[in-house]
LOSEPA-663692 format. One line per 8 residues: number of its first residue (from 1); their letters; for each residue x negated, z negated, y negated of C-alpha. Coordinates in steps of 0.05 Angstrom, whole numbers, plus 5000, padded with zeros to 4 digits. Each point is the difference from the previous one (the first is absolute). Example, Ala and Ser with C-alpha at 12.3 -4.5 7.8 and 13.67 -1.06 7.14 Angstrom:
! residues 2
1) AS) 4754,4844,5090 | 4973,5013,4931
//
This chain:
! residues 373
1) MSRGPSIA) 3669,9243,4223 | 4987,5051,4947 | 5048,5022,4947 | 5019,5073,4990 | 4982,5051,4976 | 4936,5014,5039 | 4947,5026,4953 | 4938,5042,5013
9) ILGAGMGG) 4944,4991,4948 | 4949,5055,4998 | 4933,4975,4973 | 4966,4932,5005 | 4972,4997,4931 | 5013,4949,4947 | 5071,5023,4988 | 5020,5014,5072
17) LTAAAALL) 4974,4934,5025 | 5034,4961,4943 | 5065,5036,5014 | 4994,4983,5074 | 4984,4926,4987 | 5058,4995,4952 | 5050,5032,5046 | 4978,4961,5059
25) RQGYDVHV) 5009,4936,4963 | 5072,5024,4984 | 5010,5012,5077 | 4998,5074,5003 | 4977,5041,5061 | 4937,5032,4968 | 4942,5039,5030 | 4939,5029,4962
33) YEQARQFV) 4966,5063,5021 | 4929,5013,4974 | 4958,5061,5010 | 4934,4965,4997 | 4969,4979,5068 | 4977,4932,4970 | 4997,4965,4935 | 4934,5001,4963
41) RLGAGIQM) 4974,4954,4945 | 4980,5055,4950 | 4958,4981,4941 | 5052,4995,4947 | 5025,4945,4953 | 5070,4990,4977 | 5032,4963,4940 | 5060,4956,5017
49) SPNAMRVL) 5033,4991,4933 | 5058,4948,4994 | 5053,5050,5015 | 4965,5014,5068 | 4985,4926,5011 | 5076,4984,4995 | 5010,5049,5060 | 4946,4964,5041
57) RGLGLEQH) 5028,4931,4980 | 5069,5021,5026 | 4968,5021,5066 | 4963,4933,5006 | 4931,5027,4988 | 4982,4973,4933 | 4959,4940,5022 | 4960,5039,5051
65) IRSTAFQP) 4985,5056,4948 | 4978,4945,4950 | 4952,4973,5049 | 4964,5066,5009 | 5009,5038,4934 | 4967,4991,4933 | 5036,4976,4940 | 4969,5028,4936
73) TYWANREW) 5008,4963,4934 | 5000,5067,4961 | 5004,5074,5006 | 4946,5027,4949 | 5003,5070,4972 | 4931,5019,4969 | 4964,5058,4969 | 4962,5041,5050
81) DSGEMKFE) 4932,4994,4965 | 4999,4940,4952 | 5044,4954,5040 | 5043,4985,4939 | 5065,4970,5019 | 5059,5047,4990 | 5056,4952,5027 | 4997,4941,5042
89) LTLGAKAE) 5062,4981,5041 | 5003,4925,5015 | 5016,4988,5074 | 4985,4936,5041 | 5043,4940,4990 | 5030,5024,4934 | 5026,5063,5031 | 5027,4965,5060
97) EQYGAPYL) 5038,4953,4954 | 5027,5059,4959 | 5022,5044,5061 | 5016,4945,5049 | 4948,5032,5050 | 4925,5011,5002 | 4959,5063,4988 | 4952,5007,5061
105) LMHRGDLH) 4944,5047,5021 | 4986,5014,5071 | 4976,5047,5054 | 5053,5053,5019 | 4987,4988,5074 | 5013,4924,4993 | 5068,5013,4967 | 5018,5052,5056
113) ASLASLVP) 4980,4950,5053 | 5043,4947,4968 | 5061,5046,4998 | 4988,5024,5071 | 4998,4929,5027 | 5076,4999,4981 | 5016,5056,5048 | 4999,4984,5074
121) DDRLSLNK) 4959,5045,5043 | 5062,5023,5039 | 5028,5026,4934 | 4942,5046,4983 | 4974,5060,5033 | 4935,5032,4983 | 4976,5072,5011 | 5069,5026,4984
129) RLVSFEQD) 4996,5063,4958 | 5067,5029,4981 | 5008,5073,5014 | 5075,5007,4987 | 5065,4960,4990 | 5073,5016,4999 | 5063,4960,4982 | 5073,5004,5017
137) DSGVRLQF) 5057,4953,5003 | 4969,4956,5055 | 4934,4987,4958 | 4930,5029,4994 | 4955,5027,5056 | 4926,5000,4989 | 4954,5046,5043 | 4925,4983,5001
145) EDGTSAKA) 4939,5039,5014 | 4984,4963,5066 | 5064,5027,5027 | 5041,4936,4994 | 5064,4990,4960 | 5039,4945,4967 | 5071,4989,4977 | 5025,4954,4944
153) DAMIAADG) 5062,4994,4955 | 4957,5016,4940 | 4929,5015,4979 | 4956,4974,4945 | 4945,5048,4983 | 4942,4963,4973 | 4950,5053,5024 | 4961,5003,4936
161) IHSGVRTS) 4975,5053,4951 | 4998,5055,5051 | 5071,4984,5026 | 5025,5048,5050 | 5069,4972,4994 | 4998,5015,4924 | 4979,5071,5016 | 5059,5008,5052
169) MLGPEQPK) 5048,4972,4947 | 4979,5035,4938 | 4956,5059,5024 | 4924,5012,4989 | 4972,4965,4940 | 4944,5022,4955 | 4962,4940,4977 | 4963,5008,4934
177) YSGRVAYR) 4926,4985,5006 | 4978,4961,4940 | 4929,5025,4999 | 4976,4929,5012 | 4972,4960,5055 | 4997,4928,5022 | 4942,4967,5031 | 5012,4933,5030
185) TTFPASLL) 4968,4948,5047 | 4992,4926,5017 | 4932,4968,5015 | 4968,4930,5003 | 4989,4968,4933 | 4932,4979,5026 | 4976,5071,4991 | 5006,4987,4924
193) GGKPIGEC) 4938,4957,5004 | 5030,4948,4958 | 5017,5046,4943 | 5068,4977,4969 | 5063,5040,4995 | 5066,4986,4967 | 5058,4973,5038 | 5042,5064,4990
201) TKWWGVDR) 4978,5054,4952 | 5020,5069,4984 | 4944,5038,4964 | 5031,5056,4956 | 4957,5062,4989 | 5017,5060,4960 | 5026,5042,5058 | 4990,4952,5059
209) HIVIYYVT) 5007,4926,5020 | 4979,4950,5054 | 5036,4937,5020 | 4959,4941,5030 | 5025,4935,5031 | 4991,4949,5055 | 5045,5005,5061 | 4990,4931,5035
217) AQKDEVYF) 5012,4928,4979 | 4927,4988,5012 | 4980,5057,4953 | 4953,5026,5057 | 5029,5070,5000 | 5003,5050,4943 | 5044,5062,4992 | 4998,5057,4950
225) VTSNPESD) 5041,5062,4992 | 4989,5058,4949 | 5035,5058,4969 | 4955,5055,4976 | 5002,5077,4990 | 4983,5044,5060 | 5041,5062,5003 | 4974,5028,5067
233) WTRESWSL) 5022,4940,5045 | 5069,5005,5023 | 5000,4960,5064 | 5052,4945,4997 | 4975,4953,5056 | 4979,4927,4995 | 4950,5003,5057 | 4954,5055,4977
241) KGNLDELR) 4930,4977,4978 | 4973,5016,4931 | 4928,5016,4975 | 4968,4937,4967 | 4953,5043,4959 | 5058,5040,4972 | 5038,4937,4984 | 4942,4967,4963
249) AAFVGFHD) 4987,5063,4961 | 5073,5001,4977 | 4992,4931,4968 | 4930,5006,4967 | 5000,4964,4935 | 5053,4950,5020 | 4987,4927,4987 | 4945,4965,5042
257) EVQNVLNA) 5055,4961,5037 | 5028,5065,5025 | 4931,5027,5017 | 4986,4936,5040 | 5063,5008,5041 | 4988,5074,5014 | 4929,4990,5017 | 5017,4945,5048
265) CPEVHKWA) 5056,5032,5042 | 4975,5028,5067 | 5055,5053,5010 | 5063,5026,4967 | 5063,5037,5015 | 5030,5057,4959 | 5068,5032,4991 | 5032,5047,4952
273) IVERDPLP) 5052,4971,4951 | 5063,5040,5008 | 5064,4995,4962 | 5072,5015,5019 | 5064,5001,4958 | 5060,4954,5013 | 5043,5028,5057 | 5070,5023,4987
281) RWTDGKVV) 5026,4953,5059 | 4973,4950,5051 | 5056,5001,5049 | 5030,5047,5052 | 5058,4969,5039 | 4970,4947,5047 | 4927,5016,4977 | 4967,4969,4940
289) LLGDACHP) 4931,5003,4967 | 4961,4940,4978 | 4936,4986,4961 | 4947,5057,4993 | 5046,5046,5040 | 5048,5002,4941 | 4960,4976,4935 | 4923,5009,5013
297) MTPYMAQG) 4964,4982,4937 | 4930,4999,4970 | 4963,4935,5012 | 4991,4982,4925 | 5051,4946,4998 | 4986,4971,5068 | 5073,5004,5018 | 5004,5048,5059
305) AATSMEDA) 5003,4947,5055 | 5039,4950,4956 | 5054,5052,4987 | 5004,5018,5074 | 5007,4927,5018 | 5054,4993,4947 | 5035,5059,5030 | 5001,4968,5066
313) IVLSRCIE) 5033,4937,4976 | 5054,5034,4957 | 5015,5046,5061 | 5009,4940,5048 | 5047,4969,4950 | 5041,5064,4995 | 5006,5004,5075 | 5022,4928,5003
321) AEPDIARA) 5052,5014,4945 | 5029,5067,5020 | 5025,5009,5072 | 4997,5074,4994 | 4926,5019,5008 | 5003,5066,4963 | 5034,4968,4941 | 4949,4941,5004
329) FQVYERAR) 4944,5054,4993 | 5033,5028,4939 | 5008,4933,4966 | 4926,4989,5012 | 4979,5064,4969 | 5043,4987,4939 | 4972,4929,4994 | 4926,5021,5007
337) KSRTSEIQ) 4994,5068,4968 | 4997,4987,4927 | 4945,4946,5007 | 4957,5040,5046 | 5004,5060,4957 | 4980,4961,4938 | 4942,4969,5035 | 4977,5070,5027
345) MTSHQNTW) 5002,5028,4929 | 4963,4941,4970 | 4947,5003,5054 | 4991,5074,4989 | 4982,4988,4924 | 4945,4951,5020 | 5011,4959,4938 | 5019,4935,5036
353) MRQRTDPN) 4958,4942,4969 | 4957,5047,4959 | 5027,4965,4940 | 5042,4937,4992 | 5054,5004,5053 | 5065,4962,5018 | 5005,5004,5076 | 5065,4958,5005
361) WVYGYDAW) 5041,5059,5022 | 4955,5010,5057 | 4979,4932,5021 | 5066,4967,4985 | 5040,5040,5050 | 5028,4962,5061 | 5021,5045,5059 | 5038,4944,5031
369) SAPLE) 5047,4991,4943 | 4999,5068,4959 | 5070,5030,4993 | 5018,5048,5054 | 5050,5039,4958
//
């Protein structure tokens, strides 16, 4: 028998699935509503730093993730043209000993599938696009585009950067277009024709960069993501295709290792890098925001998914500790807002790892034991 309160989770991304998994383990009545018709393994890599791996460990996923992901021994930061080392962060066994958890690189789709495996099919509904919601003393009612509705005692809105719940709570938002775009893709390492790449390298240019790494334990799949100026592109979508000729032209003169990767990739996706300010509040009664819905950030620290997953664990702990759901949501916001705002600002500056950096304040965080007040 499930414990109360019943909780609707809007969005089956990393944060929403982590929240569902954690709350289901605690015995709560949880249901996830996702607007997509199906899950798709998009060509994207993801970095699971020790703070994120602690989340996965607590959910029982660490050994499975280790078997599929790649564990680099370093993160290299190099000059765009000469390849000169700016700063090399030691990872591998040394970092695992220091932080008590590994630093792993993997395919985003593999992480998503692992988290989804923790949520039973009868607790997840696809093709559920929210059109409205309302709350009263009895709970929250959700109305979907397909004409169906749902009722729960509370709602967690993990509905991403374009969060409709955030708009309903705080009004329309004007995101700030950075004038920059990101190209990204994954492709078989065999297409490199035997030409070597580093395990995990960020190539720092004057006004642009590219990050390249392996995403599988077998090192048979490569990922890259860029940030480069392009003021006339404002589409914020992960699924839109980019032009390979334009991408390659943007990185002319970069090191041969970069050229080899760009020349080998068969296709690429492209999206505008958009920034948003920290929100004045994340909660409204029995409704709360989580992850990108409340603290979207640039990808320059590789902490977007990690902070969403941290949110989910801290929120589950707050619900467990505080019987009043509205107060539990407020405790969660207070516990998380300072950290996520600092990561947002640091990522915005895009100086993370450019020079010698102490990442302990990020990687040393443990969402399972961090103070709630």
